[in-house]
C-alpha positions as CSV (number, residue, x, y, z in Angstrom):
1,M,-21.9,-2.3,5.5
2,M,-18.2,-1.7,5.2
3,T,-16.0,-3.2,2.5
4,K,-12.3,-4.1,2.7
5,Y,-9.8,-2.6,0.2
6,L,-6.3,-3.6,-0.8
7,V,-4.1,-0.5,-1.2
8,L,-1.1,-1.0,-3.5
9,Y,1.7,1.6,-3.5
10,H,3.3,2.0,-6.9
11,A,6.6,3.7,-7.6
12,D,9.4,3.6,-10.1
13,V,11.9,3.3,-7.2
14,G,11.7,0.0,-5.3
15,A,11.1,-0.1,-1.5
16,E,14.6,-1.2,-0.8
17,E,16.1,1.8,-2.6
18,Q,13.6,4.2,-1.0
19,M,14.7,3.0,2.4
20,Q,18.4,3.7,1.8
21,Q,18.5,7.1,3.4
22,S,19.9,8.7,6.6
23,E,18.4,7.7,9.9
24,A,17.0,11.2,10.3
25,D,15.4,11.2,6.9
26,A,14.0,7.7,7.5
27,Q,12.5,8.8,10.8
28,A,11.0,12.0,9.2
29,G,9.6,9.9,6.3
30,M,8.1,7.4,8.7
31,Q,6.5,10.2,10.8
32,V,4.4,11.4,7.8
33,W,3.2,7.9,7.2
34,M,2.3,7.6,10.9
35,D,0.4,11.0,10.7
36,W,-1.5,9.7,7.7
37,A,-2.3,6.4,9.6
38,Q,-3.6,8.3,12.6
39,G,-5.9,10.4,10.3
40,A,-7.2,7.2,8.7
41,G,-8.1,6.0,12.2
42,A,-10.1,2.8,12.4
43,A,-10.5,2.6,8.6
44,L,-6.8,1.4,8.5
45,L,-7.1,-2.3,9.1
46,D,-3.5,-3.2,8.4
47,F,-0.7,-0.6,8.0
48,G,1.0,-3.2,5.8
49,T,4.7,-3.4,4.8
50,P,7.0,-2.5,2.0
51,V,7.5,-5.4,-0.5
52,G,10.4,-6.5,-2.7
53,N,12.0,-9.5,-4.4
54,A,9.2,-10.1,-6.8
55,R,8.7,-13.6,-8.4
56,R,6.3,-14.3,-11.2
57,V,4.8,-17.8,-10.9
58,D,3.1,-19.7,-13.7
59,A,2.4,-23.3,-14.5
60,D,6.0,-23.8,-15.6
61,G,7.6,-22.4,-12.3
62,A,8.8,-19.2,-10.8
63,D,11.2,-16.5,-12.2
64,A,12.4,-13.1,-11.0
65,A,10.0,-10.3,-12.0
66,T,9.9,-6.6,-12.0
67,T,7.0,-4.7,-10.5
68,T,6.1,-1.1,-9.5
69,V,4.4,-2.4,-6.3
70,G,6.5,-1.2,-3.4
71,G,4.0,-2.0,-0.5
72,Y,0.5,-2.5,0.6
73,S,-2.1,-1.6,3.3
74,L,-5.6,-2.7,4.0
75,V,-8.4,-0.3,4.6
76,E,-12.2,-0.5,5.2
77,A,-14.7,2.0,3.8
78,A,-18.3,2.3,2.9
79,D,-17.6,2.3,-0.9
80,A,-14.7,2.7,-3.4
81,D,-15.0,6.5,-3.4
82,A,-14.7,6.6,0.4
83,A,-11.7,4.2,0.2
84,A,-10.0,6.5,-2.4
85,A,-10.8,9.5,-0.3
86,L,-8.7,8.0,2.6
87,M,-5.7,8.4,0.3
88,K,-6.0,12.2,0.1
89,G,-2.7,13.7,1.3
90,H,-1.0,10.3,1.6
91,P,2.8,10.7,1.7
92,H,3.3,8.0,-1.0
93,L,1.7,10.4,-3.5
94,R,5.0,12.4,-3.4
95,I,6.8,9.6,-5.2
96,G,4.3,7.5,-6.9
97,T,0.7,6.4,-7.3
98,I,-1.8,4.5,-5.2
99,E,-4.1,1.7,-6.4
100,V,-7.2,0.9,-4.3
101,L,-8.8,-2.5,-5.1
102,E,-12.1,-3.7,-3.6
103,S,-12.2,-7.0,-1.9
104,I,-15.1,-9.0,-3.2
105,D,-16.8,-11.5,-0.8
106,L,-17.1,-15.0,-2.0
107,P,-20.5,-16.6,-1.6
108,G,-20.5,-19.1,1.2
109,M,-17.2,-18.0,2.6
């Protein structure tokens, strides 16, 4: 049985800032991500997107927040070790870290 995992990309530089580069550098950067995605194959359920403009929400409302999360992906693997192994050689590791979180099935859902 395969399990879904949420992949969070952490970096000290936000996604908006990372994307402010020349067109040639942006294309080269995107190509290494596409190469990783091709290597991940069917295990990559959702390539995801960069994220920004964080808001922290609590019972009193919402306020601007800071976060190191710059994007996400969704993968599927047999276990947590296999999900983590999919991140080997990931281009994001050049600038930050990757967190892999197991999706837990809810009973009756």
